[in-house]
A tleap script that builds the chain and sets N, CA, C and O, in Angstrom:
source leaprc.protein.ff14SB
mol = sequence {
  NMET VAL ASN THR LYS THR ARG TYR LYS ILE
  ARG LEU ARG LYS GLY ASP LEU VAL ILE VAL
  LEU LYS GLY LYS ASP ARG GLY LYS LYS GLY
  LYS ILE LEU ARG VAL LEU PRO ILE LYS ASP
  ARG VAL ILE VAL GLU ARG VAL ASN PHE VAL
  LYS LYS HIE SER ARG PRO THR GLN ASN ASN
  PRO LYS GLY GLY ILE ILE GLU GLN GLU ALA
  PRO ILE ARG VAL ALA ASN VAL ALA LEU TYR
  CYS GLU LYS CYS GLY ALA GLY ARG ARG THR
  ARG SER HIE GLU ILE GLU ALA GLY LYS LYS
  ALA ARG VAL CYS VAL LYS CYS GLY GLU THR
  LEU GLY THR GLN SER CALA
}
set mol.1.N position { -170.768 95.746 -101.529 }
set mol.1.CA position { -169.530 95.437 -102.083 }
set mol.1.C position { -169.460 94.739 -103.660 }
set mol.1.O position { -170.326 93.904 -103.921 }
set mol.2.N position { -168.665 95.002 -104.477 }
set mol.2.CA position { -168.627 94.431 -105.894 }
set mol.2.C position { -167.603 93.276 -105.864 }
set mol.2.O position { -166.422 93.452 -105.565 }
set mol.3.N position { -168.121 92.117 -106.186 }
set mol.3.CA position { -167.194 90.983 -106.314 }
set mol.3.C position { -165.985 91.199 -107.676 }
set mol.3.O position { -166.337 91.340 -108.847 }
set mol.4.N position { -164.893 91.190 -107.327 }
set mol.4.CA position { -163.982 91.375 -108.361 }
set mol.4.C position { -163.792 90.325 -109.457 }
set mol.4.O position { -163.157 90.541 -110.489 }
set mol.5.N position { -164.258 89.428 -109.221 }
set mol.5.CA position { -164.166 88.341 -110.345 }
set mol.5.C position { -165.256 88.138 -111.092 }
set mol.5.O position { -165.060 87.587 -112.176 }
set mol.6.N position { -166.451 88.457 -110.784 }
set mol.6.CA position { -167.657 88.508 -111.621 }
set mol.6.C position { -167.425 89.679 -112.744 }
set mol.6.O position { -167.059 90.791 -112.363 }
set mol.7.N position { -167.629 89.429 -114.044 }
set mol.7.CA position { -167.853 90.240 -115.165 }
set mol.7.C position { -169.155 90.288 -115.589 }
set mol.7.O position { -169.756 89.269 -115.930 }
set mol.8.N position { -169.669 91.434 -115.598 }
set mol.8.CA position { -171.158 91.576 -116.092 }
set mol.8.C position { -171.141 91.656 -117.489 }
set mol.8.O position { -170.202 92.147 -118.115 }
set mol.9.N position { -172.150 91.191 -117.995 }
set mol.9.CA position { -172.416 91.208 -119.573 }
set mol.9.C position { -173.108 92.602 -119.940 }
set mol.9.O position { -174.326 92.728 -119.810 }
set mol.10.N position { -172.340 93.594 -120.378 }
set mol.10.CA position { -172.754 94.925 -120.645 }
set mol.10.C position { -173.005 94.964 -122.238 }
set mol.10.O position { -172.084 94.782 -123.034 }
set mol.11.N position { -174.296 95.209 -122.619 }
set mol.11.CA position { -174.504 95.361 -124.057 }
set mol.11.C position { -174.551 96.518 -124.762 }
set mol.11.O position { -175.188 96.748 -125.790 }
set mol.12.N position { -173.493 97.571 -123.850 }
set mol.12.CA position { -173.392 98.839 -124.400 }
set mol.12.C position { -171.806 98.922 -124.896 }
set mol.12.O position { -171.032 98.153 -124.327 }
set mol.13.N position { -171.376 99.635 -125.721 }
set mol.13.CA position { -169.923 99.573 -126.004 }
set mol.13.C position { -169.378 101.042 -126.127 }
set mol.13.O position { -170.244 101.911 -126.228 }
set mol.14.N position { -168.245 101.386 -126.130 }
set mol.14.CA position { -167.436 102.586 -126.034 }
set mol.14.C position { -168.063 103.435 -127.501 }
set mol.14.O position { -168.301 102.917 -128.592 }
set mol.15.N position { -168.191 104.569 -127.191 }
set mol.15.CA position { -168.782 105.359 -128.555 }
set mol.15.C position { -170.421 105.473 -128.497 }
set mol.15.O position { -170.946 106.485 -128.961 }
set mol.16.N position { -171.089 104.610 -128.024 }
set mol.16.CA position { -172.455 104.481 -128.088 }
set mol.16.C position { -173.176 105.730 -127.650 }
set mol.16.O position { -172.688 106.282 -126.663 }
set mol.17.N position { -174.124 106.223 -128.129 }
set mol.17.CA position { -175.044 107.472 -127.574 }
set mol.17.C position { -175.921 106.912 -126.709 }
set mol.17.O position { -176.656 106.009 -127.111 }
set mol.18.N position { -175.979 107.366 -125.375 }
set mol.18.CA position { -176.847 106.843 -124.465 }
set mol.18.C position { -177.594 107.981 -123.702 }
set mol.18.O position { -177.057 109.088 -123.696 }
set mol.19.N position { -178.784 107.810 -123.060 }
set mol.19.CA position { -179.410 108.734 -122.477 }
set mol.19.C position { -179.371 108.349 -120.985 }
set mol.19.O position { -179.387 107.165 -120.649 }
set mol.20.N position { -179.322 109.321 -120.124 }
set mol.20.CA position { -179.570 108.679 -118.562 }
set mol.20.C position { -180.954 108.742 -118.033 }
set mol.20.O position { -181.656 109.750 -118.127 }
set mol.21.N position { -181.277 107.770 -117.543 }
set mol.21.CA position { -182.752 107.564 -117.262 }
set mol.21.C position { -182.846 107.913 -115.506 }
set mol.21.O position { -183.986 108.200 -115.141 }
set mol.22.N position { -182.112 107.914 -114.755 }
set mol.22.CA position { -182.073 108.017 -113.402 }
set mol.22.C position { -181.007 108.952 -112.799 }
set mol.22.O position { -179.869 108.942 -113.269 }
set mol.23.N position { -181.330 109.740 -111.799 }
set mol.23.CA position { -180.164 110.256 -110.993 }
set mol.23.C position { -180.248 112.008 -111.272 }
set mol.23.O position { -181.188 112.595 -111.806 }
set mol.24.N position { -179.148 112.539 -110.813 }
set mol.24.CA position { -179.216 114.074 -110.886 }
set mol.24.C position { -179.106 114.689 -112.314 }
set mol.24.O position { -179.449 115.840 -112.580 }
set mol.25.N position { -178.529 113.692 -113.309 }
set mol.25.CA position { -178.410 114.108 -114.739 }
set mol.25.C position { -179.276 113.556 -115.478 }
set mol.25.O position { -178.902 113.260 -116.613 }
set mol.26.N position { -180.665 113.249 -115.087 }
set mol.26.CA position { -181.643 112.583 -115.712 }
set mol.26.C position { -181.944 113.200 -117.057 }
set mol.26.O position { -182.243 114.394 -117.030 }
set mol.27.N position { -181.916 112.601 -118.214 }
set mol.27.CA position { -182.406 113.251 -119.456 }
set mol.27.C position { -181.167 113.681 -120.484 }
set mol.27.O position { -181.230 113.970 -121.679 }
set mol.28.N position { -180.085 113.624 -119.644 }
set mol.28.CA position { -178.887 114.198 -120.433 }
set mol.28.C position { -178.420 113.100 -121.373 }
set mol.28.O position { -178.521 111.914 -121.060 }
set mol.29.N position { -177.896 113.517 -122.556 }
set mol.29.CA position { -177.264 112.575 -123.574 }
set mol.29.C position { -175.913 112.569 -123.648 }
set mol.29.O position { -175.290 113.559 -123.264 }
set mol.30.N position { -175.242 111.422 -124.167 }
set mol.30.CA position { -173.738 111.684 -124.178 }
set mol.30.C position { -173.118 110.268 -124.589 }
set mol.30.O position { -173.721 109.211 -124.405 }
set mol.31.N position { -171.804 110.363 -125.186 }
set mol.31.CA position { -171.239 108.901 -125.649 }
set mol.31.C position { -170.529 108.397 -124.599 }
set mol.31.O position { -170.149 109.062 -123.636 }
set mol.32.N position { -170.344 107.221 -124.772 }
set mol.32.CA position { -169.697 106.430 -123.591 }
set mol.32.C position { -168.313 106.543 -123.824 }
set mol.32.O position { -167.867 106.244 -124.931 }
set mol.33.N position { -167.585 106.933 -122.929 }
set mol.33.CA position { -165.909 107.111 -122.924 }
set mol.33.C position { -165.273 105.688 -122.403 }
set mol.33.O position { -164.254 105.269 -122.951 }
set mol.34.N position { -165.826 105.033 -121.451 }
set mol.34.CA position { -165.224 103.922 -121.050 }
set mol.34.C position { -166.327 102.930 -120.508 }
set mol.34.O position { -167.296 103.388 -119.903 }
set mol.35.N position { -166.192 101.627 -120.714 }
set mol.35.CA position { -167.003 100.680 -120.015 }
set mol.35.C position { -166.273 99.776 -118.930 }
set mol.35.O position { -165.238 99.175 -119.215 }
set mol.36.N position { -166.767 99.717 -117.869 }
set mol.36.CA position { -166.176 98.992 -116.747 }
set mol.36.C position { -167.047 97.672 -116.460 }
set mol.36.O position { -167.977 97.693 -115.653 }
set mol.37.N position { -166.762 96.778 -117.021 }
set mol.37.CA position { -167.510 95.513 -116.830 }
set mol.37.C position { -167.487 94.698 -115.632 }
set mol.37.O position { -168.390 93.889 -115.417 }
set mol.38.N position { -166.413 94.876 -114.757 }
set mol.38.CA position { -166.403 94.231 -113.652 }
set mol.38.C position { -167.189 94.873 -112.434 }
set mol.38.O position { -167.680 94.253 -111.490 }
set mol.39.N position { -167.207 96.227 -112.644 }
set mol.39.CA position { -167.886 97.218 -111.709 }
set mol.39.C position { -169.473 97.465 -112.253 }
set mol.39.O position { -170.287 98.081 -111.564 }
set mol.40.N position { -169.774 96.948 -113.470 }
set mol.40.CA position { -171.032 97.108 -113.811 }
set mol.40.C position { -171.531 98.602 -113.976 }
set mol.40.O position { -172.594 99.056 -113.552 }
set mol.41.N position { -170.514 99.295 -114.702 }
set mol.41.CA position { -170.656 100.677 -114.840 }
set mol.41.C position { -170.030 101.301 -116.048 }
set mol.41.O position { -169.214 100.631 -116.680 }
set mol.42.N position { -170.330 102.529 -116.437 }
set mol.42.CA position { -169.890 103.211 -117.673 }
set mol.42.C position { -169.663 104.643 -117.256 }
set mol.42.O position { -170.357 105.313 -116.491 }
set mol.43.N position { -168.602 104.977 -117.875 }
set mol.43.CA position { -168.281 106.643 -118.012 }
set mol.43.C position { -168.779 107.216 -119.291 }
set mol.43.O position { -168.401 106.868 -120.409 }
set mol.44.N position { -169.824 108.294 -118.968 }
set mol.44.CA position { -170.465 108.951 -120.029 }
set mol.44.C position { -169.990 110.328 -120.173 }
set mol.44.O position { -169.840 110.980 -119.139 }
set mol.45.N position { -169.709 110.910 -121.398 }
set mol.45.CA position { -169.267 112.077 -121.690 }
set mol.45.C position { -170.190 113.134 -121.014 }
set mol.45.O position { -171.407 112.980 -121.113 }
set mol.46.N position { -169.687 114.187 -120.340 }
set mol.46.CA position { -170.331 115.341 -119.689 }
set mol.46.C position { -171.621 114.843 -118.669 }
set mol.46.O position { -172.577 115.603 -118.513 }
set mol.47.N position { -171.582 113.784 -118.129 }
set mol.47.CA position { -172.566 113.312 -117.313 }
set mol.47.C position { -171.826 112.838 -115.843 }
set mol.47.O position { -170.755 112.236 -115.778 }
set mol.48.N position { -172.608 113.231 -114.759 }
set mol.48.CA position { -172.186 112.791 -113.529 }
set mol.48.C position { -170.723 113.396 -113.083 }
set mol.48.O position { -169.785 112.714 -112.669 }
set mol.49.N position { -170.731 114.736 -113.247 }
set mol.49.CA position { -169.331 115.334 -112.892 }
set mol.49.C position { -169.200 115.303 -111.518 }
set mol.49.O position { -170.197 115.323 -110.797 }
set mol.50.N position { -168.026 115.253 -111.058 }
set mol.50.CA position { -167.631 115.199 -109.611 }
set mol.50.C position { -166.472 116.086 -109.329 }
set mol.50.O position { -165.607 116.108 -110.205 }
set mol.51.N position { -166.311 116.731 -108.400 }
set mol.51.CA position { -165.133 117.711 -107.992 }
set mol.51.C position { -164.095 116.661 -107.247 }
set mol.51.O position { -164.399 115.785 -106.436 }
set mol.52.N position { -162.791 116.997 -107.751 }
set mol.52.CA position { -161.747 115.948 -107.403 }
set mol.52.C position { -160.720 116.858 -106.828 }
set mol.52.O position { -160.292 117.749 -107.562 }
set mol.53.N position { -160.286 116.757 -105.662 }
set mol.53.CA position { -159.083 117.562 -105.094 }
set mol.53.C position { -157.627 116.977 -105.592 }
set mol.53.O position { -157.367 115.804 -105.326 }
set mol.54.N position { -156.926 117.570 -106.124 }
set mol.54.CA position { -155.497 117.027 -106.553 }
set mol.54.C position { -154.435 117.827 -105.982 }
set mol.54.O position { -154.466 119.039 -105.767 }
set mol.55.N position { -153.469 116.994 -105.754 }
set mol.55.CA position { -152.229 117.568 -105.071 }
set mol.55.C position { -151.242 118.148 -106.313 }
set mol.55.O position { -151.245 117.666 -107.446 }
set mol.56.N position { -150.524 119.107 -105.944 }
set mol.56.CA position { -149.679 119.690 -107.004 }
set mol.56.C position { -148.608 118.665 -107.564 }
set mol.56.O position { -147.916 118.081 -106.730 }
set mol.57.N position { -148.448 118.443 -108.692 }
set mol.57.CA position { -147.593 117.735 -109.486 }
set mol.57.C position { -146.900 118.589 -110.432 }
set mol.57.O position { -147.128 119.789 -110.586 }
set mol.58.N position { -145.956 117.830 -111.118 }
set mol.58.CA position { -144.979 118.376 -112.225 }
set mol.58.C position { -145.974 119.186 -113.263 }
set mol.58.O position { -145.787 120.350 -113.620 }
set mol.59.N position { -147.101 118.317 -113.691 }
set mol.59.CA position { -147.857 118.704 -114.660 }
set mol.59.C position { -148.835 119.881 -114.376 }
set mol.59.O position { -149.164 120.753 -115.180 }
set mol.60.N position { -149.264 119.735 -113.008 }
set mol.60.CA position { -150.118 120.740 -112.360 }
set mol.60.C position { -149.502 121.246 -111.134 }
set mol.60.O position { -149.682 120.643 -110.076 }
set mol.61.N position { -148.738 122.384 -111.195 }
set mol.61.CA position { -147.867 122.842 -110.146 }
set mol.61.C position { -148.924 123.262 -109.082 }
set mol.61.O position { -148.596 123.053 -107.914 }
set mol.62.N position { -150.043 123.776 -109.290 }
set mol.62.CA position { -150.821 124.497 -108.391 }
set mol.62.C position { -151.717 123.576 -107.634 }
set mol.62.O position { -152.109 123.823 -106.494 }
set mol.63.N position { -152.046 122.432 -108.353 }
set mol.63.CA position { -153.013 121.549 -107.683 }
set mol.63.C position { -154.345 122.140 -107.846 }
set mol.63.O position { -154.677 122.792 -108.836 }
set mol.64.N position { -155.107 121.883 -106.823 }
set mol.64.CA position { -156.705 122.537 -106.952 }
set mol.64.C position { -157.638 121.472 -107.082 }
set mol.64.O position { -157.379 120.279 -106.921 }
set mol.65.N position { -158.826 122.007 -107.405 }
set mol.65.CA position { -159.949 121.171 -107.489 }
set mol.65.C position { -160.300 121.099 -109.085 }
set mol.65.O position { -160.443 122.109 -109.774 }
set mol.66.N position { -160.417 119.785 -109.564 }
set mol.66.CA position { -160.809 119.568 -111.020 }
set mol.66.C position { -161.886 118.862 -111.033 }
set mol.66.O position { -162.139 118.024 -110.167 }
set mol.67.N position { -162.730 119.161 -112.146 }
set mol.67.CA position { -164.090 118.313 -112.286 }
set mol.67.C position { -163.742 117.295 -113.296 }
set mol.67.O position { -162.996 117.550 -114.241 }
set mol.68.N position { -164.309 116.088 -113.086 }
set mol.68.CA position { -164.265 115.044 -113.996 }
set mol.68.C position { -165.503 114.241 -114.170 }
set mol.68.O position { -166.453 114.509 -113.434 }
set mol.69.N position { -165.623 113.234 -115.103 }
set mol.69.CA position { -166.896 112.491 -115.038 }
set mol.69.C position { -166.690 111.326 -114.213 }
set mol.69.O position { -165.587 110.782 -114.263 }
set mol.70.N position { -167.667 110.823 -113.397 }
set mol.70.CA position { -167.531 109.595 -112.633 }
set mol.70.C position { -168.426 108.507 -113.300 }
set mol.70.O position { -169.306 108.737 -114.130 }
set mol.71.N position { -168.049 107.220 -112.787 }
set mol.71.CA position { -168.932 106.181 -113.316 }
set mol.71.C position { -170.293 106.131 -113.058 }
set mol.71.O position { -170.621 106.635 -111.984 }
set mol.72.N position { -171.226 105.636 -113.782 }
set mol.72.CA position { -172.594 105.679 -113.478 }
set mol.72.C position { -173.024 104.218 -113.812 }
set mol.72.O position { -172.429 103.528 -114.640 }
set mol.73.N position { -174.079 103.816 -113.119 }
set mol.73.CA position { -174.596 102.340 -113.411 }
set mol.73.C position { -174.993 101.961 -114.592 }
set mol.73.O position { -175.449 102.915 -115.222 }
set mol.74.N position { -175.014 100.960 -115.168 }
set mol.74.CA position { -175.368 100.409 -116.529 }
set mol.74.C position { -176.922 100.451 -116.545 }
set mol.74.O position { -177.514 100.675 -117.601 }
set mol.75.N position { -177.517 100.260 -115.499 }
set mol.75.CA position { -178.853 100.074 -115.324 }
set mol.75.C position { -179.543 101.534 -115.378 }
set mol.75.O position { -180.770 101.592 -115.446 }
set mol.76.N position { -178.942 102.446 -115.354 }
set mol.76.CA position { -179.499 103.957 -115.249 }
set mol.76.C position { -179.143 104.511 -116.523 }
set mol.76.O position { -179.255 105.736 -116.588 }
set mol.77.N position { -178.743 103.920 -117.551 }
set mol.77.CA position { -178.729 104.420 -118.886 }
set mol.77.C position { -179.379 103.673 -119.922 }
set mol.77.O position { -179.665 102.514 -119.622 }
set mol.78.N position { -179.640 104.021 -120.929 }
set mol.78.CA position { -180.395 103.517 -122.080 }
set mol.78.C position { -179.789 103.696 -123.479 }
set mol.78.O position { -179.287 104.787 -123.748 }
set mol.79.N position { -179.796 102.902 -124.212 }
set mol.79.CA position { -179.153 103.299 -125.860 }
set mol.79.C position { -180.075 104.217 -126.345 }
set mol.79.O position { -181.253 103.956 -126.104 }
set mol.80.N position { -179.781 105.412 -127.082 }
set mol.80.CA position { -180.486 106.397 -127.394 }
set mol.80.C position { -180.840 106.129 -128.953 }
set mol.80.O position { -179.885 105.987 -129.718 }
set mol.81.N position { -182.119 106.054 -129.453 }
set mol.81.CA position { -182.631 106.001 -130.700 }
set mol.81.C position { -182.947 107.309 -131.253 }
set mol.81.O position { -183.804 108.004 -130.708 }
set mol.82.N position { -182.356 107.683 -132.239 }
set mol.82.CA position { -182.482 109.077 -133.094 }
set mol.82.C position { -183.964 109.260 -133.530 }
set mol.82.O position { -184.664 110.256 -133.350 }
set mol.83.N position { -184.309 108.047 -134.166 }
set mol.83.CA position { -185.696 108.145 -134.886 }
set mol.83.C position { -186.879 108.189 -133.702 }
set mol.83.O position { -187.848 108.908 -133.944 }
set mol.84.N position { -186.858 107.621 -132.715 }
set mol.84.CA position { -187.825 107.647 -131.506 }
set mol.84.C position { -187.552 108.895 -130.678 }
set mol.84.O position { -188.489 109.368 -130.035 }
set mol.85.N position { -186.446 109.428 -130.638 }
set mol.85.CA position { -186.122 110.486 -129.623 }
set mol.85.C position { -186.103 110.077 -128.334 }
set mol.85.O position { -186.407 110.979 -127.553 }
set mol.86.N position { -185.843 108.995 -127.820 }
set mol.86.CA position { -185.776 108.462 -126.553 }
set mol.86.C position { -184.833 107.117 -126.413 }
set mol.86.O position { -184.326 106.521 -127.363 }
set mol.87.N position { -184.722 106.804 -125.159 }
set mol.87.CA position { -183.821 105.632 -124.718 }
set mol.87.C position { -184.652 104.524 -124.965 }
set mol.87.O position { -185.837 104.578 -124.634 }
set mol.88.N position { -184.129 103.421 -125.563 }
set mol.88.CA position { -184.724 102.137 -125.806 }
set mol.88.C position { -184.180 101.125 -125.528 }
set mol.88.O position { -182.950 101.163 -125.556 }
set mol.89.N position { -184.787 99.944 -125.186 }
set mol.89.CA position { -184.241 98.579 -125.245 }
set mol.89.C position { -183.861 97.987 -126.778 }
set mol.89.O position { -184.557 98.427 -127.693 }
set mol.90.N position { -183.044 97.238 -127.043 }
set mol.90.CA position { -182.638 96.774 -128.381 }
set mol.90.C position { -182.753 95.297 -128.317 }
set mol.90.O position { -182.746 94.680 -127.251 }
set mol.91.N position { -182.857 94.753 -129.468 }
set mol.91.CA position { -182.706 93.447 -129.825 }
set mol.91.C position { -181.970 92.965 -130.722 }
set mol.91.O position { -181.843 93.789 -131.628 }
set mol.92.N position { -181.308 91.833 -130.952 }
set mol.92.CA position { -180.296 91.511 -132.111 }
set mol.92.C position { -181.107 90.922 -133.085 }
set mol.92.O position { -181.944 90.042 -132.888 }
set mol.93.N position { -180.798 91.486 -134.213 }
set mol.93.CA position { -181.224 91.037 -135.524 }
set mol.93.C position { -180.237 90.845 -136.594 }
set mol.93.O position { -179.401 91.712 -136.853 }
set mol.94.N position { -180.322 89.636 -137.274 }
set mol.94.CA position { -179.101 89.438 -138.369 }
set mol.94.C position { -179.371 90.044 -139.625 }
set mol.94.O position { -180.494 89.881 -140.102 }
set mol.95.N position { -178.336 90.868 -140.378 }
set mol.95.CA position { -178.445 91.391 -141.486 }
set mol.95.C position { -178.043 90.573 -142.523 }
set mol.95.O position { -178.843 90.064 -143.308 }
set mol.96.N position { -176.615 90.389 -142.576 }
set mol.96.CA position { -176.056 89.570 -143.591 }
set mol.96.C position { -175.113 88.284 -142.790 }
set mol.96.O position { -174.977 88.154 -141.574 }
set mol.97.N position { -174.659 87.604 -143.634 }
set mol.97.CA position { -173.845 86.578 -143.152 }
set mol.97.C position { -172.800 86.785 -142.237 }
set mol.97.O position { -171.749 87.207 -142.719 }
set mol.98.N position { -172.860 86.545 -140.782 }
set mol.98.CA position { -171.808 86.758 -139.976 }
set mol.98.C position { -171.877 88.364 -139.039 }
set mol.98.O position { -171.148 88.723 -138.115 }
set mol.99.N position { -172.940 89.041 -139.640 }
set mol.99.CA position { -172.878 90.391 -139.298 }
set mol.99.C position { -174.371 90.342 -138.352 }
set mol.99.O position { -175.419 89.867 -138.789 }
set mol.100.N position { -174.214 90.904 -137.061 }
set mol.100.CA position { -175.470 91.376 -136.656 }
set mol.100.C position { -175.649 92.798 -136.345 }
set mol.100.O position { -174.697 93.575 -136.414 }
set mol.101.N position { -177.024 93.236 -135.951 }
set mol.101.CA position { -177.141 94.594 -135.622 }
set mol.101.C position { -178.099 94.877 -134.572 }
set mol.101.O position { -179.178 94.286 -134.590 }
set mol.102.N position { -177.811 95.770 -133.596 }
set mol.102.CA position { -178.690 96.053 -132.712 }
set mol.102.C position { -179.923 96.938 -133.126 }
set mol.102.O position { -179.753 98.057 -133.609 }
set mol.103.N position { -181.081 96.436 -132.935 }
set mol.103.CA position { -182.401 97.135 -133.527 }
set mol.103.C position { -183.354 97.597 -132.409 }
set mol.103.O position { -183.652 96.924 -131.422 }
set mol.104.N position { -183.832 98.954 -132.724 }
set mol.104.CA position { -184.705 99.455 -131.722 }
set mol.104.C position { -185.878 98.637 -131.522 }
set mol.104.O position { -186.402 98.144 -132.521 }
set mol.105.N position { -186.427 98.393 -130.240 }
set mol.105.CA position { -187.607 97.511 -129.997 }
set mol.105.C position { -188.842 98.109 -130.664 }
set mol.105.O position { -189.610 97.385 -131.298 }
set mol.106.N position { -189.048 99.457 -130.526 }
set mol.106.CA position { -190.277 100.023 -130.779 }
set mol.106.C position { -190.489 100.406 -132.207 }
set mol.106.O position { -191.580 100.282 -132.764 }
set mol.107.N position { -189.156 100.990 -132.921 }
set mol.107.CA position { -189.499 101.552 -134.304 }
set mol.107.C position { -188.722 100.694 -135.231 }
set mol.107.O position { -188.962 100.758 -136.436 }
set mol.108.N position { -187.799 99.888 -134.765 }
set mol.108.CA position { -186.849 98.793 -135.771 }
set mol.108.C position { -185.890 99.545 -136.418 }
set mol.108.O position { -185.317 99.016 -137.370 }
set mol.109.N position { -185.583 100.726 -136.081 }
set mol.109.CA position { -184.289 101.545 -136.640 }
set mol.109.C position { -183.002 100.733 -136.276 }
set mol.109.O position { -183.001 100.308 -135.120 }
set mol.110.N position { -181.970 100.452 -136.991 }
set mol.110.CA position { -180.807 99.886 -136.859 }
set mol.110.C position { -179.787 100.943 -135.793 }
set mol.110.O position { -179.696 102.161 -135.943 }
set mol.111.N position { -179.226 100.304 -134.939 }
set mol.111.CA position { -178.568 101.305 -134.067 }
set mol.111.C position { -176.951 100.946 -134.090 }
set mol.111.O position { -176.153 101.674 -133.499 }
set mol.112.N position { -176.551 99.826 -134.784 }
set mol.112.CA position { -175.257 99.595 -134.782 }
set mol.112.C position { -174.839 98.394 -135.321 }
set mol.112.O position { -175.770 97.589 -135.325 }
set mol.113.N position { -173.868 97.973 -135.752 }
set mol.113.CA position { -173.484 96.559 -136.419 }
set mol.113.C position { -172.217 96.027 -135.401 }
set mol.113.O position { -171.355 96.727 -134.868 }
set mol.114.N position { -172.386 94.677 -135.324 }
set mol.114.CA position { -171.285 94.061 -134.707 }
set mol.114.C position { -170.926 92.725 -135.425 }
set mol.114.O position { -171.762 92.172 -136.140 }
set mol.115.N position { -169.769 92.243 -135.247 }
set mol.115.CA position { -169.539 90.876 -135.949 }
set mol.115.C position { -169.837 89.833 -134.995 }
set mol.115.O position { -169.637 89.964 -133.788 }
set mol.116.N position { -170.332 88.760 -135.557 }
set mol.116.CA position { -170.822 87.708 -134.515 }
set mol.116.C position { -169.712 86.737 -134.017 }
set mol.116.O position { -169.980 85.863 -133.192 }
savepdb mol mol.pdb
quit
């Protein structure tokens, strides 16, 4: 059971390109749609589809079975490096005053900037 008071430190952000390392969708790439820090999970575009049964509503009068992305553990995804062509760990590296960037551990490619 997940403790609802603990917020995990997730180093991935919405919009990051990641690759799945484990599970039925291993090897698939996609963008992060949503980060869930309390549950230590992320929702990745076109990954971990599940079928959900929905009741008839005004928006969907017939109801039926819909497919949608389900959350996946953060430990099962890695930031994708275009230069390496694989999922890599990153380190923080300062570029300019007040700006930091995530850098690929293997090739040194900059993967994104963030304000400090």
